[in-house]
N, C-alpha and C positions, 0 to 999 in steps of 0.2 A: 548451560553446561555446570551444574551446579560444584560448585571447588570443596574438598575433601577438609575438614581441620588440621590440624595440625596434632598431632600425636602425642608429639613430645610435652603439649604446654600440661596434659593431664597427668602425665610422667614425672615433670616438676612440682607439682600440684601435690601426689600422693605422695612424693617423695620428704618433702617440706612436713608433711601432715604426720607420716609413720617416723620421722624422729620427734615430733611433740608426742604423738601420744605414747613411746615408752619411753619416751625421756619423762613424763611426769608417771611411769608406771614404776622407774627407777629412783625417783630422786623422791627424800621422807621427806612426809608431812611434816612445816613449820611448827603447826597445833603439837607433833608428836613430841618437837625437841622441849616443846614448851611444859609443856606436862610433865616429862621426865626431869624437867629442873627444879618444876615445883617437887616432887616427890624424894627426890635428891637431899631436901631441907630436913625432911622427916624420917628418914630409911631408920629403923632400931641399929642395923649392924655397924660395931665399932671396926673402920679401917685395919686397926691394930690386931685382928682378931683372923685376920684372912691373912694367907702369902701373898706376897707381893705379883700383880697381875701380870702375866706374859703379852707382853708388848702386840703377838702375834694372834693372839681371838679374833674374833669374829665372831659370836653368839653367845647367848648367857640362856640358860632354861630351869626353868623351878619345879623339883619335886613337893608334892602334895598329898597324903598316907591319911588314909581314915583305916584302923585295922591291918588285914591284909589286901586294902586295896588304895589305886592309886587314879590322879584325877590324870587324865585322858583326853585329848581334843579330834577330833574329827576334822581334815583340813578339805580346804575345797580347793584349791589348786591342784595338791597332789593326792588328793581322796585315799588319803589311810594316815593310821591314828601316830600321836606322837607328845611326847608332854609340854606343858605351855612352855613358847619361851620366842626366841629372836636373834635377829644382829644388833649388833651394838653399834648406839650413836659414837662419833668420834669423842664426845665431851662427856660420858657418862661413863663412870665403874659397872663391871659386868654385872655387880649386887644389883645396882638400881635396874636395871636392863631386865635383869630375870624378876623384879619386885611389876615393874610395868608392863611387861607382856602378857605377868601372868594376870593382871588386872583387864587388858583391853582383849584379851583372847580368852577366859574365863568369867570375869566380872567380879573376882575374887579378889578383896584386898588385903595381902599376905605381910608377911614380917620372914625376912629373909635370916634363917637362925646360922648357917654355918655354910660353909665351902665344901660341898662331896668331893670331888674330883675336875679335873680340868681333863676333859676326855676330847682328844684331836684337839681343833681350835675353839673349843667351846669351853665354858662354866659351865657347872652342873652345883644347885644349891639346894641344900634342904630347904623347907619354907612350910609357915603355918600361918593357916588363916586367921582373920583380927575376927571375923565370925563366924557361928555354924554356916554350914554348907547345906542347903537348902538342895534335897535330893528326891528323885523321885523313887518311892517304895517299889514301885511295878520293876522288876528289872523286864529288859526284852529278851530275846532271840538265844543270845548271845550271852547273857545273865551282866549283859552292861545296865548300870544305872543312870537315867539322864539328870543330868545336875540344871538347873533352873537357870540359865545363862543367857537367856533372851536379852538382856541390860549391857549385854557385856559390847563394847566400843564395835571390836570384830567380827560379832555373831554374824551370821548370814553374805558377808562381804569373802573373810578371810578363813571365819571354823566354819563346820557344819554343824558340830553337835562337840558339848562337853559331857564327857561320861566320867564316873567311879566306878573302878572296874580293877578286876585283876590281872596282872601284867603278863601271871601263866597262863591266863589264856587265849593270849594270840595266837592268830593262824599267821602262816607261812606268808613271807612279801605282803603282810598286814602294816607291822609296822614300819616307818619311815626312814629309819636310821637302821638297818639289818645291824650291824656291827654291835649297837647298844645295847641289844636282846639280852644279853648275859647280864650287863649289868643291872636293869633294872629293877630287881630285888632286890638287891646288894643295897640300891641307893632308897629304895620303896624299907628296907628296915632300919636302916643309918637316919632317917626323916622322923620328928616329933611329929607324932598324933596331933591332927586336926579333927574339930567338934561335927558331929554332920545332925541333920535335920528331917528327917522321910517326912515326904508328903503324900496324900492324895488327892489336895483339892485346892488349889491356890487362888479359886474364880472371886475370891475377893480380891484381887488385886484388882482383876480385870472392869473394864470400862462401865458404865449402866448397857449400853447395847451388848455387849456381850455378854454379863449377865444375865440378860432375859433369853438370850437365844440358847446358851448351856443348856436348859433344862429340854431345852426343844431338841436338843441335839440327843441327847440322853436317852430321851422318849424313842425318838426317832429309832437308834441302833437298839433299843432294849426288844420296841417291836419284830426287830428283825431277828437277834439273836433269838427271841421266843417263838419263832417260826416250827415248825417240822423238819426235822434234818433237811429232806427232797425238796424242801417249798425255799428253805435258806439257802440251799447248796444253787438253788435255783437262783438267788438273789442274789447271790455273791459273787454268781457266774455274769450274771447282767452288770452289776457296777464292774464289775471289772473291764468287760465289752466298753462300756459305758465311758469309761474311764481313759480307755485310748489314745484318742482324738488328742489329748493333753500333752502326751509324751513326744521327749521329742526322736525317739527314732521309729513309731508310727508317723510322727509329719514326714517325715525323709525317704520314710517307705510312697508315699505318698506320691511329696513331690516326684520320686525318680517316675512310678505309674502315669501321671500327667504326662514328663517327660517323653516319657517312650511311645505313649498312644495319642498324647497331644500336639508335641512339641517342645520346641525350647522357649517360646513365646509363653503362652500358658505356664511352664515350670517358674518362669521371669514374675509374675504378675505373682505365683503366690508363694515364693521364695523372700518378695519385697514384701508383701505382708505379715509374711509369717516372721521375721526381723524384725518389724519393727510393731507387732502384738509382743514381741517379749523383750525391747529394749522398756516400752513403757511400762510394760507389768515390774519387769527389777527395777527399773528408775521408781516407780510410786514405791514398793514394797521398801528401799535404801531412804528413802525420803522418809515414808509415813512409821515403817518400822512394828508393826501389829504383830502381836504373836499367834498361834494358830491353838485351835481350842484344847490338843494333845498337851501343847506345854504346862495348862491350867491342870487339868484335868488329865493325869497320863492313861488313865483309864480305857479314853475316850479311842487313843490310836489302836485304827486296824489297816494305819497304810503308811506308807513311807513318804518321807516330806522332809527338810531342811529349809532354814534361811523365815522369812518371816513370809504373813499372810495375805496381806491387803495387796492388791485386790490379790485370785483368784491365777494364778499366771495359765495356771490348766483349761481355765474356761474361757481368759479371755483368746486364749491364741484356739479353741475349739468354735467360737464363736469366727472369729475372722476365717480360719479355715473352710471350714462349712459353709460360711456366706460367701465369697469366692466363689468356694466351686459351684456353691448355686446360683450366684449371676453367669456364670459362664455358659452352665448348661439348661439352665432351668429358667430362669428371668426373662431373657431375651425370646422364648420361644411361646410358644402355646399359652393361652391362659390357663386350663384345666393343668398345664403340665408347670408351671408356673407355682398354680398356686398347692399341688400336690406336693411340690418339692419345698414350698415354704412350712409345708405343716413336718414335712419330716426333719429341715434345720432347726425349726423348736424343737420337737422332742428329743433329737440328739442333742440340742445344746441345755436342757434345762435336765438330761438326762446323763450329760457332763460335771454339770451344776452338782444333782444330789448325788450323784462317785464320792465329790468330795468332800461333802458333808458328812456321809454316811464313813468315811473313811475317816474320820476325826480331826482333818489333817485345814479344814476351814469352815469357818463361820460362813453362817446363809450371806449376812450382806457383802463376805468376802465373794460369794459366787453372783449375788446381783450385782454390784457394784461390776464384775464383769463383767457380765452379759451386758449391763449399758455402754460400758467404755470399749468394747465391739464393737458392738453398732455404731457408735459413736465416728470408732476408726474404720471400720467397711463402708461408710459413706464417703470420706476422706482415701480412700483406697480407688473404691469403681468411678470417684472424681480425675484423681491421677496418677492410678496406674490401671493403663488402658493400653490396650494391645498395638497402639502408636506408640505411644511413650514410654512403655516399657524395653522396647528394643535400644534404645538413643542410650549416649550415655553419660545423657545432661544429668537426668535422676539420679543415676548409680553413684555418680559422681557426689550428688548429695545426701546422698544416702550413706556413702561412705563417709564422708565431711563430718556427719549428724553422729552415726558410731565413734568414729571416733576422738572425736569433740566427748563422748558421754563416754567411753573408756578411758582418756587424761585426764577427766573433772572426777570421774565417781569411782573407778582403779577398780572396778566390778572384773574379774576374770569374763565372767558372763560376755562384757561388754567389749572386752579384746576378741574373742569369738567373734561376736558379731561382724565388730570391725573386720575381720582377719574375712570372714564371708563374705561382705560387701565387696571388700576390694577383690578377693578371688573372681567373683562376678561380673564384676567392672574391667577387671584384665581380661575378661573373657568371650568377652563382648561381639571380640571381633570376626568369632570364629562362627557366629549363628549362621546359619542356610538363607541365602535373600532370595529365594522362593518357594512355595509349599511345597510337600513332598510325599508322596503315596510309597506308601509301602504295604506290604501283604501285614495277616495275623502273628506268621511265625516271625516275621522280621524284628514286627515291633517288639515280638518277646523278647526277640534274641538282643536287641536294644537294649531292654530292662535287663535282663541278665548279665549283663557285658558292665550294665553301669554299676549293678550294685558288686559285679565279683570287682573290682577298680575301687568303688569305694571302701570294701570289707578290706584291699590290699593296703590301701590307705591308712585306715582306721587303726590297724593290728598295728602296720607298723610305727604310727607316732605315739597310741600304746604302747609301747615295747621300747622306744628311743626317750618316752616321758620316765616310762616306771624305771630305770634305769639313773635314773637321776635323783637326787633327793635335794638340788638348790632350787627354790622356790621361783626366779624367773628363767631358770632355764625350761624349767616345766613347764611351763604357763608360755615362756615362744614356743617350745614343741610343740601341745599343745595349740596353740594359733596359728603354725603352721601347719597340723593339718588341718583344721578349719579351712585352712586358706585351700589347701590342695582339694579338698573336696566338693568346697564351689566353682574351682576352675573344672575340676572335672565332669561336673554333672554341666556346667554349660559349654565348656570346648569341648569335652568328649562326649555328650549326648548329638549336640549339632556333626561332629565329625560321624558319627555313628549314623545318626539318622543319612547324610549325605551317602556314604559307600552302601548305606544297602536299600536307596531309594531306587524305586523305579525309574529307567531311564525319562530322560524330558522328551515326551514329542517332537517328533520334527514339521516344523512348518514347512 
């Protein structure tokens, strides 16, 4: 008889790991404090020009204006807009914090001119940039102009985009601090104007490889836009379809389908491969800081994307997901089926890469590198993530530890969510069915419907709770809890549903 391992040792390890990860997320960086001390020496604001700083202040922000528009940042965690700002270090005056946060979030060097208002527990300052702001001449569909900010320290990790926009066009619920909406225009009017330089082409700032690729992307888009209207509509629809496998919501639906039709083991293989693909692509982007094509030439933008571009996360994820499905359904079957499936796989992956280039969000080299990395990761997954090993706790403990360490070191929200997903899967493994289950087609469909309804309820609840808060750590924690519950529901929920709806085991 095989003795079962004590489950409490896993709980102890995960408890210690959780303390480490969330301690790393909440501790301020030493480098940030050092930079703040250096900036204190050069700040242009005279202490006597400001009222005495209240002792209960926790934040400071900068208002930067040009004409009737102001600088706003789109945040990764809250997914809302705000003016540049952040938490006050205990050793810094609020004015230094405002100056530092403006630099870290937008890449703009500013002088703090005057205090505008103490708003609740935050100090709002009027700031003027030391150099002209580089702003895209082309506005987006909401009349917001992108600011060239991909060189900013927190770009991609905390900040999606930086805009020059009017506060009057903000939609309901779009601004993070809803109580400040009535003050934004007043603050903007009281702030001295900063200079702006509008641009249409920054390709001279790109490396040689990107400079060589940009004309090719322009020619590809020009060819597509020159097609007759019917042909162009077909092309755009095809690009939309080809782009789907890299979208998280599509991958989630695919995982639900696999869970309901093929069972939890096949689903776990797909989840593990997806987690590793996302972890690797987001880590490389955070390390390499490679811009996207439309950051350099705004007219190339045909789709939405944020953060850095190398490698293409969509293409890498599609390569791994389609590859895992090919290994399961085609590679071990007949030679003809394996060959036809491989050809279909190549078409899908290359189509995904082409769509990313068409949308202007990736260079060709971003997608080719992603395909190569995806193939290497697929080979590793085929060796490590087998139907036998994926049921065990050892491999999921390893994935949980890996994503937890990544979350603590990089402090990327995506890595925190991956850690939460991995932890949810790990804790749901005990619910896996012990035998193969047989279900009718109708019951398979019922399992998928229940999984989607439960997942929708979890996603809606976590989203509503997160949107009700304006505190970043709370928002991050609530979204992470939502990711944890989604993963737990997928593993444990699908297992329970399959057992309940399965045909009775034949009596021997």
